[in-house]
N, C-alpha and C positions, 0 to 999 in steps of 0.2 A: 260587398262592393259587386254589381252585379255584372254579370257573365259578358262580355263584349263578341258577338260574331261574326264573322268575314260575311254573312249573308244577311238582305236585307229584310227588314220585318216585312214586307210585301212577299219576298219569294218566300219567306217560312208560313207566311197567311195562304200562299197560295196551293203549296203542299199539302198542308193542313187540313185546306179543305176538300180536296183532292179525295186525303185517303179517309178524313170523315163521313162524307158523300159513301164512298165503298162500302162502307162498318155499317153506317145507317140508311140506305137504301132498301136494304133487304131484314130489320132489323135483328142484325146478328147478336144474336147474345153475350156477352161479358166476357164469359169464359173463352169462347170462339175464338171474338174480336185480339183477347189480350195471349191467345195462343199462338196466332198469328201473326198477329204484331210480333211477339218474341220471337216466330220465325223469320220473319222480315230483318229484323236485328241481326240476328246469325247468318245471314245470307249478305249483307253488308258488311258487313266483319268479316266472312270470309273471303266476298268478290273486292274490296276493295282494300282493307288495311293487312298489313305483311303478316305474315306468320308471327313473327316475332316480338308484333306489337298488339295482337289478338285479344290479348289477356288482360293486358292492362286497359284496354280500349272496354273492352268489356265489364271491368270495377268500375272504370268512372263511368259507364254509363248507369250501371246500377247503383253505385252512391248518389248521383244527382238524382234517379227515379226516388229512390228511397226520402231525401231531401225535397222535393217537390211534393210529395205524399202526405209528409210531416204535419201534423196540426201545431197551428203556434198553441202557446199556452199562455 
């Protein structure tokens, strides 16, 4: 079953484009981009999630990330 979001596709696409542009304007290497995005995820969790929910959200985020990159056989 697809995951339903409370955000529109247009809202997601707009933010994605802004972040992608920031990473591609200066040809950022993959390792630097991933490190920086990881820092951004940590920042968002620390600023917007309650301390009691941070670990669960981080685990959920990690699981979804792994699912999204797994190759279908």
